[in-house]
N, CA and C atoms as an extended XYZ file, in Angstrom:
627
Properties=species:S:1:pos:R:3:atomname:S:1:resname:S:1:resid:I:1 pbc="F F F"
N       108.476      141.296       72.585 N   MET     1
C       109.362      139.840       72.691 CA  MET     1
C       108.184      139.255       71.795 C   MET     1
N       108.663      138.091       71.414 N   SER     2
C       108.211      137.171       70.349 CA  SER     2
C       107.597      136.113       71.436 C   SER     2
N       106.105      135.368       71.071 N   ILE     3
C       105.481      134.656       71.636 CA  ILE     3
C       106.333      133.775       72.739 C   ILE     3
N       107.347      132.969       71.977 N   GLY     4
C       108.744      131.686       71.940 CA  GLY     4
C       108.659      132.904       73.062 C   GLY     4
N       109.301      133.560       73.304 N   GLY     5
C       110.505      135.097       74.299 CA  GLY     5
C       109.456      134.703       75.464 C   GLY     5
N       107.949      134.763       75.532 N   ARG     6
C       107.492      134.746       76.448 CA  ARG     6
C       107.199      133.684       77.234 C   ARG     6
N       106.732      131.962       76.187 N   LEU     7
C       106.731      131.486       77.127 CA  LEU     7
C       107.807      131.027       77.626 C   LEU     7
N       108.987      130.735       77.273 N   ILE     8
C       110.089      130.824       78.160 CA  ILE     8
C       110.223      130.439       79.415 C   ILE     8
N       110.020      132.044       80.336 N   PRO     9
C       110.194      131.972       81.338 CA  PRO     9
C       108.931      131.849       81.759 C   PRO     9
N       107.816      131.225       81.803 N   LEU    10
C       106.520      130.231       82.389 CA  LEU    10
C       107.082      129.078       82.244 C   LEU    10
N       107.724      128.925       81.248 N   ILE    11
C       108.187      127.272       81.150 CA  ILE    11
C       108.631      127.013       82.346 C   ILE    11
N       110.013      128.013       82.589 N   LEU    12
C       110.702      127.536       83.659 CA  LEU    12
C       110.361      128.103       85.345 C   LEU    12
N       109.472      128.363       85.203 N   VAL    13
C       108.387      129.256       86.135 CA  VAL    13
C       107.870      127.501       86.852 C   VAL    13
N       107.070      126.996       85.863 N   GLY    14
C       106.837      126.049       86.026 CA  GLY    14
C       107.506      124.839       86.072 C   GLY    14
N       108.419      124.631       86.128 N   ALA    15
C       109.004      123.932       86.085 CA  ALA    15
C       109.740      124.419       87.652 C   ALA    15
N       110.230      124.993       88.081 N   GLY    16
C       110.470      125.362       89.578 CA  GLY    16
C       109.425      125.116       90.347 C   GLY    16
N       108.162      125.480       89.927 N   VAL    17
C       107.495      124.950       90.684 CA  VAL    17
C       107.190      123.474       90.891 C   VAL    17
N       106.973      122.717       89.906 N   TRP    18
C       106.912      121.166       89.812 CA  TRP    18
C       108.413      120.636       90.705 C   TRP    18
N       109.342      121.214       90.848 N   LEU    19
C       110.558      120.492       91.255 CA  LEU    19
C       110.272      120.635       92.968 C   LEU    19
N       110.058      121.560       93.165 N   VAL    20
C       110.155      122.224       94.635 CA  VAL    20
C       108.291      121.545       95.156 C   VAL    20
N       107.662      121.320       94.385 N   GLY    21
C       106.277      120.633       94.834 CA  GLY    21
C       106.733      119.118       95.103 C   GLY    21
N       107.673      118.466       94.190 N   SER    22
C       108.041      116.942       94.352 CA  SER    22
C       109.176      116.826       95.589 C   SER    22
N       109.962      117.882       95.246 N   GLY    23
C       110.916      117.753       96.858 CA  GLY    23
C       110.289      117.598       98.386 C   GLY    23
N       108.689      118.517       98.376 N   GLY    24
C       108.124      118.644       99.563 CA  GLY    24
C       107.447      117.576       99.883 C   GLY    24
N       106.588      116.626       98.248 N   TRP    25
C       106.346      115.857       98.485 CA  TRP    25
C       107.142      114.564       99.051 C   TRP    25
N       108.297      114.267       98.466 N   ILE    26
C       109.458      113.727       99.081 CA  ILE    26
C       109.239      113.362      100.455 C   ILE    26
N       109.725      114.800      100.777 N   TYR    27
C       110.102      114.784      102.215 CA  TYR    27
C       109.071      114.444      103.289 C   TYR    27
N       107.228      114.764      102.983 N   THR    28
C       106.214      114.488      103.578 CA  THR    28
C       106.128      113.027      103.415 C   THR    28
N       106.161      112.630      102.254 N   LYS    29
C       106.076      110.608      101.798 CA  LYS    29
C       107.255      110.188      102.979 C   LYS    29
N       108.436      110.524      103.281 N   ALA    30
C       109.080      109.709      104.248 CA  ALA    30
C       108.933      110.096      106.065 C   ALA    30
N       108.244      111.470      105.885 N   TRP    31
C       107.610      111.488      107.183 CA  TRP    31
C       106.317      110.647      107.698 C   TRP    31
N       105.920      110.793      106.483 N   LEU    32
C       104.319      110.093      107.048 CA  LEU    32
C       105.141      108.512      107.162 C   LEU    32
N       105.936      107.649      106.598 N   ALA    33
C       106.194      106.788      106.654 CA  ALA    33
C       107.018      106.625      108.126 C   ALA    33
N       107.728      107.228      107.888 N   GLN    34
C       108.650      106.697      109.446 CA  GLN    34
C       107.092      107.047      111.056 C   GLN    34
N       106.068      108.163      110.545 N   LEU    35
C       104.847      107.408      111.368 CA  LEU    35
C       104.268      106.419      111.648 C   LEU    35
N       104.299      106.198      110.245 N   LEU    36
C       103.179      104.645      110.294 CA  LEU    36
C       104.402      103.484      111.002 C   LEU    36
N       105.318      103.495      110.520 N   LEU    37
C       106.199      102.416      110.677 CA  LEU    37
C       106.512      102.147      112.576 C   LEU    37
N       106.398      103.533      113.102 N   GLU    38
C       106.725      103.454      114.744 CA  GLU    38
C       104.983      102.839      115.249 C   GLU    38
N       104.463      103.351      114.791 N   GLN    39
C       102.918      102.924      115.329 CA  GLN    39
C       103.024      101.194      114.576 C   GLN    39
N       103.154      101.028      113.738 N   ALA    40
C       103.296       99.406      113.272 CA  ALA    40
C       104.113       98.670      114.387 C   ALA    40
N       105.176       99.186      114.834 N   TRP    41
C       106.169       98.953      115.394 CA  TRP    41
C       105.588       98.468      117.030 C   TRP    41
N       104.937       99.656      117.715 N   GLN    42
C       104.403       99.591      118.593 CA  GLN    42
C       102.961       98.311      118.805 C   GLN    42
N       102.471       98.377      118.255 N   ARG    43
C       101.830       97.120      117.361 CA  ARG    43
C       102.313       96.015      117.135 C   ARG    43
N       103.623       95.850      117.270 N   THR    44
C       104.154       94.611      117.465 CA  THR    44
C       104.875       94.255      118.848 C   THR    44
N       105.642       95.078      119.712 N   LEU    45
C       105.412       95.381      120.926 CA  LEU    45
C       104.251       94.373      121.598 C   LEU    45
N       103.254       95.183      121.297 N   ALA    46
C       102.034       94.518      122.081 CA  ALA    46
C       101.278       93.599      121.640 C   ALA    46
N       101.577       92.449      120.885 N   GLY    47
C       101.795       91.530      120.631 CA  GLY    47
C       101.409       90.972      119.573 C   GLY    47
N       101.145       92.208      118.337 N   ALA    48
C       100.356       92.138      116.875 CA  ALA    48
C       101.253       91.492      116.277 C   ALA    48
N       100.751       90.593      115.324 N   SER    49
C       102.045       89.870      114.375 CA  SER    49
C       101.985       89.997      113.328 C   SER    49
N       102.910       89.930      112.625 N   GLU    50
C       103.276       90.856      110.837 CA  GLU    50
C       102.560       91.847      111.523 C   GLU    50
N       102.911       93.061      112.167 N   ALA    51
C       102.675       94.445      111.828 CA  ALA    51
C       102.902       94.841      110.853 C   ALA    51
N       101.659       95.359      109.909 N   ARG    52
C       102.504       96.370      108.408 CA  ARG    52
C       102.127       97.267      108.701 C   ARG    52
N       103.374       98.582      108.072 N   PRO    53
C       102.727       99.558      108.368 CA  PRO    53
C       102.095      100.730      107.594 C   PRO    53
N       101.346       99.988      106.527 N   TRP    54
C       100.464      100.441      105.611 CA  TRP    54
C        99.655       98.856      105.028 C   TRP    54
N        98.795       99.282      104.732 N   PRO    55
C        97.425       97.936      104.268 CA  PRO    55
C        97.828       97.204      103.283 C   PRO    55
N        98.876       97.495      102.394 N   TRP    56
C        99.122       97.092      101.112 CA  TRP    56
C       100.824       96.758      101.427 C   TRP    56
N       101.554       97.021      102.345 N   ALA    57
C       103.203       96.484      102.380 CA  ALA    57
C       103.021       94.639      102.523 C   ALA    57
N       103.811       94.521      101.889 N   ASP    58
C       104.134       93.490      101.871 CA  ASP    58
C       105.907       92.990      102.940 C   ASP    58
N       105.839       93.606      103.553 N   THR    59
C       106.823       93.462      104.854 CA  THR    59
C       106.029       94.240      106.005 C   THR    59
N       106.909       93.871      106.992 N   TRP    60
C       106.567       94.193      108.570 CA  TRP    60
C       106.996       94.850      109.658 C   TRP    60
N       106.770       95.135      110.862 N   THR    61
C       108.145       95.653      111.520 CA  THR    61
C       108.133       94.494      112.591 C   THR    61
N       109.777       94.242      112.587 N   VAL    62
C       111.024       93.602      113.542 CA  VAL    62
C       111.780       94.027      114.548 C   VAL    62
N       111.984       95.075      114.401 N   ALA    63
C       113.095       95.238      115.362 CA  ALA    63
C       112.994       96.770      115.328 C   ALA    63
N       113.798       97.935      116.013 N   ARG    64
C       114.501       98.961      115.645 CA  ARG    64
C       115.857       98.957      116.348 C   ARG    64
N       116.301       99.961      115.479 N   LEU    65
C       117.998       99.777      115.423 CA  LEU    65
C       117.968      101.115      116.200 C   LEU    65
N       119.220      101.680      117.020 N   ARG    66
C       119.422      102.819      117.904 CA  ARG    66
C       121.211      102.454      117.457 C   ARG    66
N       121.677      103.735      117.325 N   ILE    67
C       122.875      104.092      117.162 CA  ILE    67
C       123.133      105.009      117.895 C   ILE    67
N       123.498      104.836      119.083 N   PRO    68
C       123.478      106.592      120.025 CA  PRO    68
C       124.620      107.548      119.524 C   PRO    68
N       126.162      107.265      119.027 N   SER    69
C       127.134      108.127      118.554 CA  SER    69
C       126.618      108.634      117.615 C   SER    69
N       125.445      108.227      116.473 N   GLN    70
C       124.938      109.243      115.439 CA  GLN    70
C       123.324      109.750      115.416 C   GLN    70
N       123.075      109.259      116.262 N   HIS    71
C       122.051      110.048      116.309 CA  HIS    71
C       121.268      108.991      115.455 C   HIS    71
N       121.031      107.815      115.677 N   THR    72
C       120.341      107.023      114.742 CA  THR    72
C       119.234      106.346      115.544 C   THR    72
N       118.058      106.422      115.312 N   ASP    73
C       116.922      105.489      115.785 CA  ASP    73
C       115.947      104.844      114.981 C   ASP    73
N       116.123      103.979      114.292 N   THR    74
C       114.793      103.385      113.182 CA  THR    74
C       114.253      102.454      113.058 C   THR    74
N       113.476      102.124      112.720 N   ILE    75
C       112.534      100.565      112.837 CA  ILE    75
C       113.229       99.707      111.762 C   ILE    75
N       112.719       98.791      111.861 N   VAL    76
C       113.817       97.754      111.039 CA  VAL    76
C       112.711       96.652      110.263 C   VAL    76
N       112.398       96.382      109.207 N   LEU    77
C       111.454       96.422      108.651 CA  LEU    77
C       111.922       94.131      108.628 C   LEU    77
N       111.026       93.735      107.867 N   GLN    78
C       111.360       92.342      107.667 CA  GLN    78
C       111.428       92.066      106.209 C   GLN    78
N       112.636       91.558      105.882 N   GLY    79
C       112.846       91.402      104.560 CA  GLY    79
C       114.260       92.216      103.952 C   GLY    79
N       115.034       92.238      102.910 N   ASP    80
C       115.571       93.783      102.540 CA  ASP    80
C       115.691       93.821      101.001 C   ASP    80
N       114.358       93.764      100.391 N   SER    81
C       114.189       94.015       98.904 CA  SER    81
C       114.281       95.568       98.793 C   SER    81
N       114.193       96.141       97.724 N   GLY    82
C       114.326       97.361       96.983 CA  GLY    82
C       113.566       97.981       97.692 C   GLY    82
N       111.454       97.370       98.018 N   ARG    83
C       110.263       98.166       98.213 CA  ARG    83
C       110.013       98.474       99.938 C   ARG    83
N       111.085       97.062      100.925 N   SER    84
C       111.541       97.550      102.018 CA  SER    84
C       112.151       98.801      102.183 C   SER    84
N       113.429       98.382      101.462 N   LEU    85
C       114.707       99.208      101.442 CA  LEU    85
C       114.421      100.722      101.369 C   LEU    85
N       113.400      101.007      100.361 N   ALA    86
C       112.334      102.387      100.571 CA  ALA    86
C       112.577      103.199      101.637 C   ALA    86
N       111.795      102.547      102.583 N   PHE    87
C       111.038      102.789      103.703 CA  PHE    87
C       111.905      102.878      104.881 C   PHE    87
N       113.101      101.872      105.203 N   ALA    88
C       113.723      101.476      106.501 CA  ALA    88
C       114.573      100.622      106.278 C   ALA    88
N       116.017      100.537      106.893 N   PRO    89
C       116.184       98.943      106.953 CA  PRO    89
C       115.645       97.833      107.175 C   PRO    89
N       116.746       96.969      106.718 N   GLY    90
C       115.606       95.775      106.224 CA  GLY    90
C       116.315       94.149      107.178 C   GLY    90
N       115.896       93.459      108.117 N   LEU    91
C       116.211       92.764      108.223 CA  LEU    91
C       116.769       91.237      107.121 C   LEU    91
N       117.513       90.924      106.826 N   ALA    92
C       117.614       89.691      105.520 CA  ALA    92
C       117.223       88.619      106.047 C   ALA    92
N       116.820       87.689      104.831 N   ALA    93
C       115.280       86.368      105.265 CA  ALA    93
C       117.092       85.884      105.397 C   ALA    93
N       117.004       84.577      106.449 N   GLY    94
C       117.937       83.562      107.028 CA  GLY    94
C       118.354       84.003      108.435 C   GLY    94
N       118.738       85.388      108.277 N   SER    95
C       118.974       86.121      109.372 CA  SER    95
C       119.157       85.791      110.578 C   SER    95
N       120.055       84.883      111.995 N   ALA    96
C       119.848       84.739      112.688 CA  ALA    96
C       119.390       85.727      113.833 C   ALA    96
N       118.603       85.192      114.696 N   ALA    97
C       117.604       85.991      115.563 CA  ALA    97
C       118.840       86.961      117.030 C   ALA    97
N       118.999       88.275      117.110 N   PRO    98
C       119.870       88.209      118.372 CA  PRO    98
C       119.720       87.321      119.634 C   PRO    98
N       121.040       86.805      120.305 N   GLY    99
C       121.324       86.090      121.266 CA  GLY    99
C       120.576       84.747      120.641 C   GLY    99
N       121.054       84.755      118.861 N   ARG   100
C       121.447       83.122      118.844 CA  ARG   100
C       122.520       82.925      117.547 C   ARG   100
N       123.345       81.554      118.343 N   THR   101
C       124.237       81.909      117.142 CA  THR   101
C       124.691       82.078      115.862 C   THR   101
N       125.012       82.815      115.183 N   GLY   102
C       124.744       83.598      113.630 CA  GLY   102
C       125.161       84.886      113.729 C   GLY   102
N       124.932       85.014      112.309 N   THR   103
C       125.072       86.624      112.038 CA  THR   103
C       123.987       86.992      111.914 C   THR   103
N       123.474       88.568      112.186 N   THR   104
C       121.728       89.391      112.195 CA  THR   104
C       122.103       90.006      110.899 C   THR   104
N       121.537       90.379      109.901 N   LEU   105
C       122.676       90.875      108.737 CA  LEU   105
C       120.965       92.060      108.412 C   LEU   105
N       121.356       93.607      108.804 N   ILE   106
C       120.616       94.091      108.643 CA  ILE   106
C       121.386       95.179      107.605 C   ILE   106
N       120.666       95.505      106.708 N   SER   107
C       120.983       96.040      105.633 CA  SER   107
C       120.217       98.217      105.245 C   SER   107
N       121.047       98.255      104.489 N   ALA   108
C       119.970       99.813      104.444 CA  ALA   108
C       120.472      100.715      102.764 C   ALA   108
N       120.007      101.986      102.645 N   HIS   109
C       120.366      102.626      101.236 CA  HIS   109
C       121.408      103.684      101.943 C   HIS   109
N       122.869      103.155      100.843 N   ARG   110
C       124.454      104.331      101.101 CA  ARG   110
C       123.897      106.218      101.838 C   ARG   110
N       122.659      106.242      101.155 N   ASP   111
C       122.380      107.778      100.813 CA  ASP   111
C       120.907      108.157      101.598 C   ASP   111
N       120.837      107.149      102.658 N   THR   112
C       119.395      107.456      103.467 CA  THR   112
C       120.137      107.066      104.665 C   THR   112
N       119.366      105.782      105.307 N   HIS   113
C       119.138      105.139      106.806 CA  HIS   113
C       120.511      105.047      107.249 C   HIS   113
N       121.435      104.877      106.216 N   PHE   114
C       122.789      103.725      106.414 CA  PHE   114
C       123.796      105.462      106.109 C   PHE   114
N       123.765      106.253      105.520 N   ARG   115
C       124.523      107.489      105.107 CA  ARG   115
C       125.597      107.762      105.422 C   ARG   115
N       125.446      107.327      107.389 N   LYS   116
C       126.105      108.407      108.453 CA  LYS   116
C       127.128      106.652      108.976 C   LYS   116
N       126.997      105.189      107.986 N   LEU   117
C       127.734      104.092      108.355 CA  LEU   117
C       129.248      104.292      108.609 C   LEU   117
N       129.915      104.710      107.633 N   ALA   118
C       131.421      104.733      108.013 CA  ALA   118
C       132.067      105.790      108.762 C   ALA   118
N       131.062      106.277      109.198 N   GLY   119
C       131.261      107.207      110.723 CA  GLY   119
C       131.278      106.087      111.812 C   GLY   119
N       131.188      105.029      111.838 N   LEU   120
C       131.054      104.444      113.144 CA  LEU   120
C       132.614      103.721      113.096 C   LEU   120
N       132.927      103.362      114.566 N   THR   121
C       134.764      103.005      114.407 CA  THR   121
C       134.353      101.963      115.666 C   THR   121
N       135.399      101.105      115.965 N   PRO   122
C       135.940      100.141      116.913 CA  PRO   122
C       135.056      100.579      118.868 C   PRO   122
N       134.616      100.044      119.161 N   GLY   123
C       133.925      100.605      120.118 CA  GLY   123
C       132.771      101.478      120.455 C   GLY   123
N       132.245      101.731      119.026 N   ASP   124
C       131.406      102.155      118.971 CA  ASP   124
C       129.721      101.537      119.434 C   ASP   124
N       128.784      101.981      120.507 N   MET   125
C       127.609      100.989      120.504 CA  MET   125
C       126.862      100.731      119.428 C   MET   125
N       125.724      100.104      119.248 N   ILE   126
C       124.578       99.860      118.353 CA  ILE   126
C       123.803       99.073      119.728 C   ILE   126
N       122.141       99.481      119.619 N   GLU   127
C       121.149       98.773      120.212 CA  GLU   127
C       120.608       98.396      119.586 C   GLU   127
N       119.661       96.897      119.706 N   LEU   128
C       118.873       96.396      118.926 CA  LEU   128
C       117.582       96.167      119.730 C   LEU   128
N       116.213       96.424      119.926 N   GLN   129
C       115.311       95.967      120.230 CA  GLN   129
C       114.224       95.098      118.969 C   GLN   129
N       114.064       93.851      119.753 N   THR   130
C       113.404       93.009      119.311 CA  THR   130
C       112.212       92.733      120.085 C   THR   130
N       110.851       92.329      119.397 N   THR   131
C       110.330       91.402      120.707 CA  THR   131
C       110.218       90.378      122.000 C   THR   131
N       111.493       89.968      121.879 N   ALA   132
C       112.474       89.503      122.869 CA  ALA   132
C       113.310       89.689      123.756 C   ALA   132
N       113.565       91.071      123.665 N   GLY   133
C       114.466       91.940      124.232 CA  GLY   133
C       115.068       93.085      123.407 C   GLY   133
N       116.256       93.433      124.272 N   ASN   134
C       117.046       94.178      123.888 CA  ASN   134
C       118.364       93.998      124.243 C   ASN   134
N       118.963       93.923      123.036 N   TRP   135
C       120.410       93.563      123.075 CA  TRP   135
C       121.389       94.829      122.627 C   TRP   135
N       122.242       94.673      123.356 N   ASN   136
C       123.760       96.185      122.827 CA  ASN   136
C       124.720       95.299      122.532 C   ASN   136
N       125.010       95.912      121.432 N   TYR   137
C       126.299       95.605      120.487 CA  TYR   137
C       127.564       96.589      120.763 C   TYR   137
N       128.867       95.765      120.459 N   ARG   138
C       129.779       96.498      120.215 CA  ARG   138
C       130.845       96.553      119.042 C   ARG   138
N       130.992       97.738      118.120 N   VAL   139
C       131.371       97.618      117.139 CA  VAL   139
C       132.370       97.050      116.906 C   VAL   139
N       133.323       96.043      116.130 N   THR   140
C       134.634       95.392      116.383 CA  THR   140
C       135.653       95.969      115.264 C   THR   140
N       135.017       96.453      113.905 N   GLY   141
C       135.658       96.657      112.845 CA  GLY   141
C       134.558       96.760      111.431 C   GLY   141
N       135.175       97.560      110.660 N   SER   142
C       134.563       97.246      109.325 CA  SER   142
C       135.560       97.119      108.232 C   SER   142
N       134.994       96.516      106.825 N   ARG   143
C       135.708       95.998      105.708 CA  ARG   143
C       134.533       96.342      104.541 C   ARG   143
N       135.464       96.959      102.956 N   ILE   144
C       134.355       96.937      102.084 CA  ILE   144
C       135.058       95.422      101.010 C   ILE   144
N       133.511       94.553      100.839 N   ILE   145
C       133.908       93.667      100.279 CA  ILE   145
C       133.048       93.898       98.452 C   ILE   145
N       133.533       92.399       97.563 N   ASP   146
C       132.350       92.839       96.515 CA  ASP   146
C       132.121       91.310       96.596 C   ASP   146
N       130.825       91.370       96.617 N   THR   147
C       129.617       90.388       96.720 CA  THR   147
C       130.022       89.417       95.605 C   THR   147
N       130.800       89.764       94.201 N   ARG   148
C       130.524       88.995       93.722 CA  ARG   148
C       132.299       87.541       94.178 C   ARG   148
N       133.083       88.067       94.808 N   HIS   149
C       133.654       86.979       95.053 CA  HIS   149
C       134.196       86.816       96.541 C   HIS   149
N       133.070       87.650       97.132 N   GLN   150
C       133.260       87.634       98.998 CA  GLN   150
C       131.782       87.124       99.699 C   GLN   150
N       131.900       87.245      100.827 N   SER   151
C       130.294       86.673      101.566 CA  SER   151
C       130.534       87.243      103.308 C   SER   151
N       129.145       88.296      102.877 N   ILE   152
C       128.982       88.977      103.361 CA  ILE   152
C       129.630       89.398      105.269 C   ILE   152
N       129.021       87.510      105.386 N   THR   153
C       128.870       87.159      106.684 CA  THR   153
C       130.350       86.284      106.757 C   THR   153
N       130.952       86.239      108.316 N   ASN   154
C       132.223       85.769      108.481 CA  ASN   154
C       131.646       84.303      109.440 C   ASN   154
N       130.520       83.349      108.817 N   ASN   155
C       130.207       82.544      109.217 CA  ASN   155
C       130.558       82.420      110.963 C   ASN   155
N       129.947       83.386      111.545 N   ALA   156
C       129.975       83.863      112.723 CA  ALA   156
C       129.637       82.427      114.008 C   ALA   156
N       130.631       81.783      115.105 N   LEU   157
C       130.209       80.605      115.662 CA  LEU   157
C       129.771       81.378      117.313 C   LEU   157
N       129.249       82.716      117.210 N   GLN   158
C       128.658       83.616      117.902 CA  GLN   158
C       127.856       84.698      117.587 C   GLN   158
N       126.919       85.090      118.501 N   ASP   159
C       125.997       86.285      118.106 CA  ASP   159
C       126.671       87.444      117.589 C   ASP   159
N       125.929       87.917      116.676 N   GLU   160
C       127.514       88.911      115.621 CA  GLU   160
C       126.551       89.501      114.873 C   GLU   160
N       126.451       91.073      114.763 N   LEU   161
C       125.632       91.812      114.264 CA  LEU   161
C       126.261       92.473      112.748 C   LEU   161
N       126.077       92.359      111.579 N   VAL   162
C       126.207       92.898      110.725 CA  VAL   162
C       125.519       93.873      110.271 C   VAL   162
N       126.208       95.451      110.266 N   LEU   163
C       125.103       96.494      109.130 CA  LEU   163
C       125.876       96.643      107.691 C   LEU   163
N       124.949       96.237      106.535 N   ALA   164
C       125.803       96.503      105.200 CA  ALA   164
C       125.117       97.687      104.488 C   ALA   164
N       125.816       98.094      103.727 N   THR   165
C       125.016       99.296      102.912 CA  THR   165
C       125.945       99.278      101.429 C   THR   165
N       125.333       99.485      100.304 N   CYS   166
C       126.240      100.377       98.483 CA  CYS   166
C       127.091      100.557       99.400 C   CYS   166
N       128.082      100.370       98.560 N   TYR   167
C       129.767      101.458       98.755 CA  TYR   167
C       130.068      101.723       96.556 C   TYR   167
N       130.942      102.398       96.899 N   PRO   168
C       130.677      104.254       97.457 CA  PRO   168
C       130.005      104.914       97.552 C   PRO   168
N       129.925      105.127       98.848 N   PHE   169
C       128.778      106.102       99.804 CA  PHE   169
C       128.298      107.356       98.599 C   PHE   169
N       129.509      107.863       97.662 N   ASP   170
C       129.198      109.194       96.779 CA  ASP   170
C       129.076      108.346       95.271 C   ASP   170
N       128.850      107.369       95.711 N   ALA   171
C       128.234      106.668       93.803 CA  ALA   171
C       127.720      107.587       93.103 C   ALA   171
N       127.812      107.726       91.683 N   VAL   172
C       127.079      108.638       91.277 CA  VAL   172
C       125.796      107.654       90.660 C   VAL   172
N       125.763      105.953       90.156 N   ILE   173
C       124.544      105.030       90.257 CA  ILE   173
C       124.963      103.920       90.951 C   ILE   173
N       123.816      104.092       91.637 N   PRO   174
C       123.052      103.496       92.881 CA  PRO   174
C       123.715      101.827       91.965 C   PRO   174
N       123.713      100.611       93.202 N   GLY   175
C       124.029       99.375       93.152 CA  GLY   175
C       125.241       99.425       92.868 C   GLY   175
N       125.284       97.834       91.969 N   GLY   176
C       126.795       97.687       92.268 CA  GLY   176
C       127.157       96.505       93.077 C   GLY   176
N       128.290       96.205       92.867 N   PRO   177
C       128.541       94.901       93.803 CA  PRO   177
C       129.477       95.072       94.555 C   PRO   177
N       130.129       96.077       95.169 N   LEU   178
C       130.805       96.515       96.620 CA  LEU   178
C       129.735       97.207       97.358 C   LEU   178
N       129.677       96.756       98.840 N   ARG   179
C       129.241       96.717      100.102 CA  ARG   179
C       130.204       96.934      101.258 C   ARG   179
N       129.839       98.067      101.678 N   TYR   180
C       130.311       98.466      102.800 CA  TYR   180
C       129.602       98.082      104.367 C   TYR   180
N       130.404       97.361      104.915 N   LEU   181
C       129.864       96.240      106.010 CA  LEU   181
C       130.805       97.111      107.575 C   LEU   181
N       129.533       96.957      108.323 N   VAL   182
C       130.170       96.507      109.632 CA  VAL   182
C       129.852       96.100      110.774 C   VAL   182
N       130.355       95.758      111.374 N   TYR   183
C       130.600       94.458      112.218 CA  TYR   183
C       130.436       94.779      113.913 C   TYR   183
N       129.763       94.502      114.499 N   ALA   184
C       129.531       93.841      116.600 CA  ALA   184
C       129.372       92.827      116.769 C   ALA   184
N       130.546       92.871      117.977 N   GLU   185
C       129.647       91.930      119.134 CA  GLU   185
C       129.082       92.045      119.954 C   GLU   185
N       127.807       91.094      120.400 N   VAL   186
C       127.243       91.582      121.352 CA  VAL   186
C       127.820       91.497      122.457 C   VAL   186
N       127.522       92.307      123.135 N   VAL   187
C       127.975       92.944      124.526 CA  VAL   187
C       127.362       91.724      125.828 C   VAL   187
N       127.395       91.181      126.953 N   PRO   188
C       126.835       90.333      127.761 CA  PRO   188
C       126.242       91.356      128.996 C   PRO   188
N       125.010       91.720      128.943 N   THR   189
C       124.760       92.236      129.882 CA  THR   189
C       122.693       91.521      130.567 C   THR   189
N       122.440       92.555      131.687 N   LYS   190
C       121.316       91.597      132.147 CA  LYS   190
C       120.189       91.471      131.283 C   LYS   190
N       119.765       90.214      131.353 N   ARG   191
C       118.647       90.026      130.404 CA  ARG   191
C       117.064       90.588      130.803 C   ARG   191
N       115.929       91.656      129.085 N   VAL   192
C       115.407       92.135      130.089 CA  VAL   192
C       114.027       91.180      128.930 C   VAL   192
N       113.088       91.108      129.540 N   THR   193
C       112.088       90.933      128.090 CA  THR   193
C       111.380       92.096      128.165 C   THR   193
N       110.739       91.025      127.161 N   SER   194
C       109.911       92.406      125.897 CA  SER   194
C       108.950       92.544      126.867 C   SER   194
N       108.075       92.258      127.804 N   SER   195
C       106.673       92.415      128.832 CA  SER   195
C       107.908       94.391      129.788 C   SER   195
N       109.277       93.395      129.795 N   ALA   196
C       110.081       94.769      131.090 CA  ALA   196
C       110.367       95.570      130.472 C   ALA   196
N       110.390       95.326      128.745 N   TYR   197
C       111.136       96.784      128.037 CA  TYR   197
C       110.349       97.329      127.905 C   TYR   197
N       109.214       96.580      128.145 N   ALA   198
C       107.509       97.606      127.111 CA  ALA   198
C       107.417       98.353      128.638 C   ALA   198
N       107.827       98.067      129.412 N   VAL   199
C       108.037       99.261      130.983 CA  VAL   199
C       109.135      100.016      130.863 C   VAL   199
N       110.175       99.518      130.403 N   ASP   200
C       111.494      100.345      131.065 CA  ASP   200
C       111.822      100.338      129.713 C   ASP   200
N       111.784      100.967      128.727 N   ASN   201
C       112.963      100.737      127.598 CA  ASN   201
C       114.203      101.012      127.642 C   ASN   201
N       114.574      101.355      128.976 N   ALA   202
C       116.159      102.493      128.649 CA  ALA   202
C       117.106      101.240      129.390 C   ALA   202
N       116.733       99.994      129.822 N   ARG   203
C       117.483       98.894      130.814 CA  ARG   203
C       117.786       97.970      128.795 C   ARG   203
N       118.708       97.536      129.379 N   SER   204
C       119.093       96.385      127.990 CA  SER   204
C       119.686       95.260      128.434 C   SER   204
N       119.427       94.072      127.959 N   GLY   205
C       119.749       92.778      128.537 CA  GLY   205
C       119.839       91.796      127.521 C   GLY   205
N       120.673       90.841      127.923 N   SER   206
C       120.947       89.541      126.882 CA  SER   206
C       120.194       88.137      126.914 C   SER   206
N       120.185       87.539      125.454 N   PRO   207
C       119.421       86.326      125.279 CA  PRO   207
C       119.211       85.648      126.508 C   PRO   207
N       118.918       84.581      126.268 N   PRO   208
C       118.705       83.282      127.196 CA  PRO   208
C       119.554       82.602      126.945 C   PRO   208
N       120.409       81.547      127.034 N   ASN   209
C       121.046       80.498      126.798 CA  ASN   209
C       120.333       79.477      125.860 C   ASN   209
């Protein structure tokens, strides 16, 4: 066998080892990021201001998002820049706080945290925890928009939650102008303060008037 013939198998094996190692690092990085996000969120609940998941982060934890029907439980970061969305869903700048009139807009990538978004149907519940309390939302519908011509928000006159991600879900090239949106309305229930939530996070409450 020639030298070239012997090198080809070695190159293929080396490439395979590199790919396996890279894949393992991706999963390890994702796991570590979730651990650090959870720790930062606990610091936020304890009263820390702008608790950053790692020292060089330009964002901080602001909420916890749960979708029971999809077994989703994830921390939400402030801002929806690419750097933030690489690790967690992001709360868009200028969004209304839960309990306030207007739209609370949370975005995430279609192939990570919001990959199951299309599975949500009217009536499904969404839970959003902030330092001010815990809110329940009920899905009212979904739609696909072209951001070049349409607005994501409905200019809501009440407390509204919108979950947004890129569309289509199986697109080969990321980005593009299309967005898949899920709309949800707040479900008024007994109010729970942040201190009470820290004691019993199973309860949910409506915001003050």
